[in-house]
N, C-alpha and C positions, 0 to 999 in steps of 0.2 A: 504494500499499500504506500502511495506517495502523495504528497500534498504540494502546495506552492512553496512551502518552506522546508519540507523534509523529503529526502529521496531514499528509498529503501534499496539496499544492496544485497549481496549474497550473505549467507550465514547470519542473517538478522542484524547486520550492521546498518545503522541509519546515518545519513549525511545531511548536513545543512546545504540547501540548494538555492534558497532565496534570501529575502531580507535586504537591508540597506546596502550591503556589499556584494551581494549577488555572486557568490564564489563559483557557481556553476558556469555562469557566463564566461568568466575568465578562464576556467579550467578547460573549456572547449573553444577558447580563443574567439568567442563571440563578441567580446569587448576588448578594447586595447587600453593599456595604461598610457596616460598622458605623459609626454617627455618631461614636463616640469615636475611630475611626481617622482620620476626616477632621479632627476638631479637634485631635488630637495632632500630625498632620502640620503644620498651620499654627502650632501652638504651638511646635513644634520650630524652624520657620523664623524665627518672631519672636524666639525666645530666642537662636538662633545669631547672627542679625544684630545684636542688641543686645549680646551678649557680645563679638563681634568688633569692633564699632564702638567700644566702650569701649577696646579694645586697639589701635585704629588699624590693623586688619587688614581687607583687602578680602575679600569673600564672594560666593559664588554657589552655587546649588543646581541640579543637573541631574536631571530625570526622563528616563532613557534609554528612549525608546519601545520597546515590545515590537514584534517583528517583524510580527505580524498587524495592529497598528495602522498600520504603514507600508506593508505589501505587501497592501493590501486588494484590489487588482486581481487578484491570483493566489490569494488566500485562498479556500478551498473553501466557506466558509459566510459569511453576512452577518454583519458586525461591527455590533452594535447599541449597544455601549457600550465606550468607551475610558476606562480608569481615569485616565489623565492628564488627559483633558478634564473628567472628573467632579471630580477634585480641584481643578483650576484654577477650575472653576465654583463650588466651595464656599468660595473664599477669603473670609475675613471682611471684608476690605477690599482695595481696588485697590493700595494701597501695598505690600502683601506680595507681590503678583504680580511686582513688578520684580525680585525676587531669584531667581526660579525660571525655568529654561529647560526647554521641552518641544518639541524641534524635530521633531515628528512630520510636520508638513506639508513642511518642507524636505527631509527624508529621503525622503518619499513621491514627491516630484517626480522623483527619479532613483533609485528603489529598486533597480533592477537593477544599478546601479554600486555602490551603498553596501551591499547586503546579500549575505551568503553564502546559498547555497541549502541547505547541509547543516549550518548552525550558527546559533545564536540571536544571535550577535554580529555587529557591523558590520565591514566591511572598513576598512582604514586611511582611506579617503576619507570614510567615515561617521563615524569617530572625530574626524577633523579638522573636519568640519562641526559636530559636537556641541561641540568645543572652541571654535570660533569663537563660537557662541551663548553659551557660559559666560563666555568672556573679554570679550565685549561687555558683559556685565552687571557683571563684576567690575572690569574695567579700561578699558572703552571701546575706541574704534577704535585707539588707540595700542597697546593690548595685542594686539588681533587682528592688526595688521599684523606683529607679530613672529613669528607662526606661518609656517612654510614652506608653500609650495604643494605639492600632491601630486607634481608632477613634479620637485620639488627633493629628494625623499626617496629613500632607498636601501632596497630590500626584498630579503629572502631568500625565494625562492618555493619552494613545496612542492607536488608533484603527488600525486594519489590521497589527499587529505586528507579524512577522514570526518567531522570536526567533532563537536559534541556531540549532533547529531541523526541525522546519517547513520550514526553508529556504533551507534545503537539499533535499526537495521533489519537484517533478515537476508534476502538478502545486504546488506552495507553499501552506502551510497551515498557517492560521493566527488566531489571537485572540486579545482581548483587553489586555493591560498591564498597569501598573502604576509604576512611578518612584518617589521616595521620594524627595520632594522639601525642600531644606534647607533654614533656615532664612537668611536674609541679614547680620546678625552678624557673619555668619560663612564664613571665607575666604577659598576658595579651590584652590589647586594647583596640578598639575600633570606633570610628565615628558613626557606624551604623547608618550610612547614607542610603535613603531609599528614593525611588523615582528617577533614578539616573545612574550612569556609570562613572563618568569622569568626576573626580572629587572624592572618591572613596579613599579612606586612609585606614591602614592597619599598622599597628606597632607591636613589636615583640621585644621583650627584655629578658635576656638569659642571665639570671642572677648567679649561676655557676660560673659564667664567663665574665662576670662583672666584679669579682672579688678584688682585682687590682686593675682598674680601668687604664692606668698608664702603660700596662704591658700589652694591651690590645690582644687578649687571648683569642684563639681560633682565628676567624677571619676579621675580627674586630667589629666595626660598625658599618652597616651596609644600607644603602639606599637603593630601592628597586622602583623604577617608574615604568609602568606598562599596563597591561590589561589582565584579564582573569587568569591567563597562564602565568604571568609574573606574580600574581597573587598566590598562586600555589607554590611557586618557587620560594617566595618570601617565607611562607610558613615552614617549609623544609629547612631553609637557611637558618631559621631561629635556633636549630639544634647546635650549630657550630659557630654562632656569632654572639657577640656581646649585645648588640641591638640591631634590629632590622626594621626599617621604615618603608612600608609599601605605599606608593601613591598611584592612583588610577588616573593616568594621563598618557596621551600619545607623545608628549614633549618631555624634554629634560628641562626642568625649571632650575636654572643655575643658582637662583636666589635661595632655593631650598638647600642646595648643596653647600652654599656658603654659611647657612645657619646651622646645619647639621654637622658639617665637617667630617663626612664618612671616610673610611679607609678604602671603600670599594663602591662603585656605582654600576648598576646593571640596568640598562634600558632594554625594553622588549616590545614586540608587537606581534599579534597573530598574523599569519600570512595573508589572510583575506583583507586585512587593513591596509595592505600595500596597494589596494585598488586606488587609493588616493592619499598621498603623504603631504602634510603641511610642514612648513618651516618652523623650527623652534623659535625663530625670530618673531613669529606671529602668535606665540603662546599668550594666553590670558594669565592674569594672576591666579595661581592655583587655588587659593582658598575661596575664590569667588565662584568656582564651578557649581557648587550646589544651588547658587542663587540665580543661575541663568535659566532654570526651569521653575515652574510654579509648584514647589513642594515644601511641605513643612520640614524644617530642618533645625535641630538643636544639638550641639555636642555636649555630651555628658561631662560634668565637672572633672571626673577622674581622668577621662581621656584628654581633656583640655590641659590639665596639669601635667600629664605625662608628655604630651606633645610639645608643650611650651618648654619643658625641661630638656627634651632631646634636641630641640632646636636652639638651645642655649648652651651648647657644649662648650666647655672651657670657662664658663662663668659659674659663680656660686649657686644659682638656682639649679643647675644640672647636678652638681655634687651633692647638694642637700636633698634632692629628690631621690638620688641613687642610694644615699645613706638611709633614707627613710624606708625604701623597699628592702634593703638588706636587713634592717632592723626587724621588719615584719616577718622575714623568713627565719630568723634565728630564734 
């Protein structure tokens, strides 16, 4: 069964076919990417790398492959164009390619393990695989080795989960899913933004890795700017980082970098969002995203305090807040 939004493939795999980014049209080369989108993507990468290098911050960008690019074996139509491949092929020079990960081939090698059938996102094993590719770019093998293996993680499993694709069918399709369970030493905060995507904020503080902030244990402090795939990565990174701040945005907001002063910045976009890339220079003020749409929004005081502290790194409010958290844990 297929709809305007969902296409059914073999073995019960469902695929996103419509929506604002219309991935199926680009997969079958029915639509062409505008040249300015290609050039703006690489201008963003070049600008981000230069900005972060000046600040002595490590950097990598991930293109999270679309499901149809990975699961071609069970996709019901021939894929004649992958936006990720198209963008990599349009790089103005080979030097810029070293900052971008596009693990389509690695995911495809074992897609039944890494992909959900009723959802566009990857299982935790797929998220780990993408993280390894990103950390190899940003920190080398030493950073990759800090990631736990799949069998070292703890999951909360859910039955009859319909995902973001199965829920669009009638009757719904479902499968079992798993969500990473974080240790008690990791404090989690969110602004719980509803009614939109851009503007979502998640914050993770790993108190086990914050005992001596000056030593930057693990990967230190990390900023992830991206979409829902980046959000999954941020949750996993919390296991090996002092702090992880995730912001839902297609841009790198350099003003957030200067406030947080992270050790590592990861930017990310789903492959389908390559249908139209805007310049970082055209970014709005990040904290105003929730107010561009008519939706009730209020940040909880605990989240506001935590976010204010993390964006005050190097000043007394940050240290006072961290000491308060460690006192609560002892």
